[in-house]
C-alpha positions as CSV (number, residue, x, y, z in Angstrom):
1,M,0.0,0.0,0.0
2,T,2.9,2.3,0.6
3,L,4.0,1.8,-3.0
4,F,0.4,2.4,-4.2
5,F,0.1,5.8,-2.3
6,Q,3.6,6.8,-3.5
7,L,2.5,6.2,-7.1
8,L,-0.8,8.0,-6.4
9,V,0.9,11.1,-5.1
10,N,3.4,11.0,-8.1
11,G,0.4,10.6,-10.4
12,L,-1.3,13.7,-9.0
13,I,1.8,15.8,-9.3
14,V,2.7,14.6,-12.8
15,G,-1.0,15.0,-13.7
16,A,-0.8,18.7,-12.6
17,L,2.0,19.1,-15.2
18,Y,-0.1,17.3,-17.8
19,G,-2.9,19.7,-17.0
20,V,-0.7,22.8,-17.4
21,V,0.5,21.6,-20.8
22,A,-3.0,20.6,-21.8
23,M,-4.2,24.1,-21.0
24,S,-1.6,25.4,-23.4
25,F,-3.0,23.1,-26.1
26,V,-6.5,24.3,-25.3
27,L,-5.4,28.0,-25.3
28,I,-4.2,27.8,-28.9
29,Y,-7.2,25.8,-30.0
30,K,-9.7,28.2,-28.5
31,A,-8.0,31.2,-30.0
32,S,-7.3,29.9,-33.5
33,R,-8.9,26.5,-33.9
34,I,-5.5,24.9,-34.5
35,V,-4.3,21.7,-32.9
36,N,-0.6,22.3,-32.2
37,F,1.3,19.1,-32.8
38,A,4.6,20.9,-32.0
39,Q,3.5,21.4,-28.3
40,G,6.0,18.7,-27.1
41,E,8.8,20.6,-28.9
42,F,8.0,23.7,-26.8
43,L,8.8,21.6,-23.7
44,L,12.0,20.4,-25.4
45,I,13.2,23.9,-26.5
46,G,12.4,25.3,-23.0
47,A,14.3,22.6,-21.2
48,W,17.4,22.8,-23.5
49,T,17.4,26.6,-23.2
50,C,17.4,26.5,-19.4
51,W,20.0,23.7,-19.4
52,W,22.3,25.8,-21.7
53,L,22.0,28.9,-19.5
54,L,22.8,26.9,-16.4
55,T,25.7,24.9,-17.8
56,S,27.3,27.2,-20.5
57,W,26.7,30.5,-18.8
58,Q,26.9,29.1,-15.2
59,L,23.8,31.1,-14.3
60,P,22.0,30.1,-11.0
61,F,18.6,28.5,-11.5
62,W,16.7,31.4,-10.0
63,L,18.0,33.6,-12.8
64,G,18.3,31.1,-15.7
65,F,14.7,29.9,-15.3
66,P,13.0,33.3,-15.6
67,I,15.3,34.1,-18.6
68,T,14.1,30.9,-20.2
69,L,10.4,31.9,-19.7
70,V,11.0,35.3,-21.3
71,F,12.8,33.7,-24.2
72,M,10.0,31.2,-24.8
73,L,7.5,34.1,-24.6
74,I,9.3,35.9,-27.4
75,F,9.9,32.7,-29.3
76,G,6.1,32.0,-29.3
77,V,5.3,35.5,-30.7
78,V,8.0,35.2,-33.4
79,L,6.8,31.8,-34.4
80,Q,3.3,32.9,-34.8
81,V,4.1,36.1,-36.7
82,V,6.6,34.6,-39.1
83,V,5.3,31.1,-39.7
84,L,1.6,30.9,-38.8
85,R,0.3,34.3,-39.4
86,P,0.6,33.9,-43.2
87,M,-1.5,30.8,-42.9
88,I,-4.5,32.7,-41.6
89,G,-7.5,31.9,-43.9
90,E,-6.0,28.7,-45.2
91,P,-7.7,25.3,-44.6
92,I,-7.2,24.1,-41.0
93,I,-5.6,20.9,-42.3
94,S,-2.9,22.9,-44.0
95,V,-2.1,24.7,-40.7
96,I,-2.0,21.5,-38.8
97,M,0.4,20.1,-41.3
98,V,2.6,23.1,-40.7
99,T,2.7,22.4,-37.0
100,I,3.7,18.8,-37.7
101,G,6.5,20.1,-40.0
102,L,7.6,22.5,-37.2
103,S,7.7,19.6,-34.8
104,I,10.1,17.7,-37.1
105,V,12.3,20.8,-37.7
106,F,12.6,21.6,-34.0
107,Q,13.4,18.0,-33.2
108,A,16.2,17.9,-35.8
109,A,17.5,21.3,-34.8
110,M,17.7,20.4,-31.1
111,K,19.6,17.1,-31.9
112,W,22.0,19.0,-34.1
113,M,22.7,21.7,-31.5
114,F,22.8,19.5,-28.3
115,G,23.2,15.9,-29.5
116,V,21.0,12.9,-29.1
117,F,22.0,11.7,-25.6
118,A,20.3,12.8,-22.4
119,K,22.1,15.4,-20.4
120,P,21.4,16.0,-16.7
121,F,20.7,19.3,-15.2
122,P,23.2,20.6,-12.6
123,P,22.0,20.1,-9.0
124,I,19.3,22.7,-8.2
125,F,18.0,21.8,-4.7
126,A,20.0,21.0,-1.6
127,H,17.9,17.8,-1.1
128,A,16.8,15.7,-4.1
129,T,13.7,14.4,-2.2
130,M,11.5,15.6,0.6
131,D,9.1,13.9,3.0
132,V,5.4,14.4,2.2
133,F,3.1,12.7,4.7
134,G,5.7,10.0,5.1
135,L,6.3,9.5,1.4
136,Q,9.5,10.4,-0.4
137,V,8.8,12.8,-3.3
138,Q,11.2,14.5,-5.7
139,T,11.7,18.1,-4.5
140,V,11.3,19.4,-8.0
141,Y,7.9,17.7,-8.3
142,V,6.7,19.4,-5.1
143,V,7.9,22.7,-6.4
144,S,6.4,22.1,-9.8
145,L,3.1,21.3,-8.1
146,G,3.1,24.7,-6.5
147,I,4.0,26.4,-9.7
148,S,1.3,24.4,-11.6
149,I,-1.4,25.5,-9.1
150,L,-0.2,29.1,-9.5
151,I,-0.4,28.8,-13.3
152,M,-3.9,27.3,-13.1
153,A,-5.1,30.1,-10.8
154,G,-3.4,32.6,-13.0
155,F,-5.2,31.2,-16.0
156,G,-8.5,31.5,-14.2
157,W,-7.9,35.1,-13.2
158,F,-6.5,36.0,-16.6
159,F,-9.5,34.8,-18.6
160,K,-12.1,36.0,-16.1
161,Y,-10.9,39.5,-15.0
162,S,-8.1,40.8,-17.2
163,R,-8.8,42.9,-20.3
164,L,-6.5,40.9,-22.5
165,G,-8.0,37.6,-21.3
166,L,-11.6,38.7,-22.0
167,A,-10.4,39.8,-25.5
168,M,-8.9,36.3,-26.1
169,R,-12.2,34.7,-25.0
170,A,-14.1,37.0,-27.3
171,T,-11.8,36.0,-30.2
172,A,-12.2,32.3,-29.4
173,F,-16.0,32.8,-29.4
174,D,-16.3,34.6,-32.7
175,Q,-13.4,36.2,-34.5
176,Q,-15.5,38.4,-36.8
177,V,-17.5,39.9,-33.9
178,A,-14.3,40.4,-31.8
179,Q,-12.7,42.3,-34.7
180,S,-15.8,44.5,-35.1
181,L,-15.4,45.5,-31.5
182,G,-11.9,46.7,-32.0
183,I,-10.0,43.6,-30.8
184,S,-6.9,42.8,-32.8
185,V,-7.4,39.1,-33.7
186,R,-3.8,38.8,-34.9
187,Q,-2.5,40.1,-31.6
188,M,-4.7,37.6,-29.7
189,F,-3.3,34.7,-31.9
190,A,0.3,35.8,-31.2
191,M,-0.4,36.1,-27.4
192,S,-2.0,32.7,-27.3
193,W,1.1,31.1,-28.9
194,A,3.4,33.1,-26.6
195,I,1.7,32.0,-23.4
196,S,1.5,28.4,-24.6
197,A,5.2,28.3,-25.3
198,M,6.1,29.9,-22.0
199,V,3.9,27.6,-19.9
200,S,5.1,24.5,-21.7
201,A,8.7,25.5,-20.9
202,V,7.8,25.2,-17.2
203,A,6.8,21.6,-17.6
204,G,9.8,20.9,-19.9
205,V,12.3,22.2,-17.3
206,T,10.6,20.2,-14.5
207,V,10.7,16.9,-16.4
208,G,14.2,17.7,-17.6
209,V,15.5,18.2,-14.0
210,V,14.1,14.8,-13.0
211,N,14.9,12.7,-16.1
212,G,17.6,14.7,-17.9
213,V,17.1,16.6,-21.2
214,S,16.8,14.7,-24.5
215,S,14.7,14.5,-27.6
216,A,12.4,12.0,-25.7
217,L,11.0,15.0,-23.8
218,S,9.0,16.0,-26.8
219,F,6.9,12.8,-26.5
220,F,5.4,14.6,-23.4
221,G,3.2,16.5,-25.9
222,I,1.8,13.2,-27.3
223,K,1.1,11.9,-23.8
224,V,-0.8,15.1,-23.0
225,F,-3.0,14.7,-26.0
226,P,-5.3,12.1,-24.3
227,A,-5.8,14.6,-21.4
228,V,-6.8,17.3,-23.9
229,I,-9.3,15.1,-25.7
230,L,-10.5,13.5,-22.4
231,G,-11.4,16.9,-20.8
232,G,-12.7,18.5,-24.0
233,L,-10.7,20.2,-26.7
234,D,-12.1,23.7,-25.9
235,S,-12.3,23.5,-22.1
236,V,-9.6,24.9,-19.8
237,I,-11.1,23.2,-16.8
238,G,-11.4,20.0,-18.8
239,A,-7.7,20.2,-19.6
240,V,-6.8,20.3,-15.9
241,V,-9.2,17.5,-15.0
242,G,-8.0,15.4,-17.9
243,G,-4.4,15.9,-17.0
244,L,-5.0,14.8,-13.4
245,I,-6.9,11.7,-14.6
246,V,-4.2,10.7,-17.0
247,G,-1.5,11.2,-14.5
248,V,-3.2,9.1,-11.9
249,L,-4.2,6.4,-14.4
250,E,-0.6,6.0,-15.6
251,N,0.7,5.4,-12.1
252,V,-2.2,3.2,-11.0
253,A,-1.8,1.1,-14.2
254,H,1.9,0.8,-13.4
255,Y,1.1,-0.4,-9.9
256,L,-1.4,-3.0,-11.2
257,D,0.9,-4.2,-13.9
258,S,4.0,-4.5,-11.7
259,Q,2.0,-6.3,-8.9
260,W,-0.3,-8.6,-10.8
261,L,-0.7,-8.3,-14.6
262,N,2.9,-8.2,-15.6
263,W,2.0,-7.1,-19.2
264,G,4.9,-4.6,-19.2
265,N,3.3,-1.7,-21.1
266,M,0.2,-0.7,-19.1
267,Y,1.8,2.6,-18.0
268,E,1.9,3.8,-21.6
269,I,-1.4,2.6,-23.0
270,A,-3.9,2.8,-20.1
271,P,-4.8,6.5,-20.7
272,F,-5.6,5.7,-24.3
273,Y,-7.9,2.8,-23.4
274,V,-9.8,5.1,-21.0
275,L,-9.9,7.8,-23.6
276,I,-11.6,5.5,-26.1
277,A,-14.1,4.3,-23.5
278,I,-15.1,7.9,-22.5
279,L,-15.3,9.2,-26.0
280,M,-17.7,6.4,-26.9
281,V,-20.1,7.8,-24.2
282,K,-19.2,11.5,-24.5
283,P,-17.7,12.3,-27.9
284,Y,-16.9,15.9,-27.0
285,G,-15.0,15.0,-23.8
286,L,-16.0,15.5,-20.2
287,F,-16.3,19.3,-20.5
288,G,-16.2,19.9,-24.2
289,T,-18.8,22.0,-26.0
290,K,-21.3,20.2,-28.2
291,D,-21.4,21.5,-31.8
292,I,-25.0,21.7,-33.1
293,E,-25.4,22.4,-36.8
294,R,-28.6,22.9,-38.7
295,V,-28.7,21.1,-42.0
């Protein structure tokens, strides 16, 4: 039972990270109706940037991490303006193919710049683990949980009370109406990509500190996709709930597999099984908006 509770706590913490990255997915989709298949590469670029600042420039983590977030914010804006803005008005499938192409390009660029082998972060915390209710948990996971909660609360406040957040919600609801009210749709698109890139970097650095930085980090974006679909592709709350569900499912499946089933791959595929089961009952996800069209 100690192992089970250990995995449950780890699942909730990792699930919070999934939820944060899933919110980034949803943010871009709500603003521009684009499914960003390069989301995992945002994690990879953020992690490599922070690693480079800490190892090559010998910056302390408290300074290198904020610089990484600022860089990713600018990177997201430049990417949207240079690559994706010219695609406005094109078929959605064309834009999605561009994001897939960006994913391949970013993967190749990171391998060319930093190599193909995993590289560890320098020690950041004085103690690698800490005691949480009698369980040993990675210190970086506990810190990331706090950061994830702050990001989720920040998202809630941003979209409910800030002028820019309300403008983004209006753009997501109807671009033509938002533009007629004086809202710059192009600016909202750029801001959504910038926030998405910056938030994804937080998860990338967290996972990189624990497991090292390598190209495998980009698969985090694929693992988050079931959380996005599970919660609802256009629901921020659904993204958080879906992330927590997938995080817990992965670890519970790992526990069942290691103790009884011995199949060897339940950790990877369990979320997709549950995803299929839920979509058979609720095709739009747990919190997704149903599209009703008159024929």
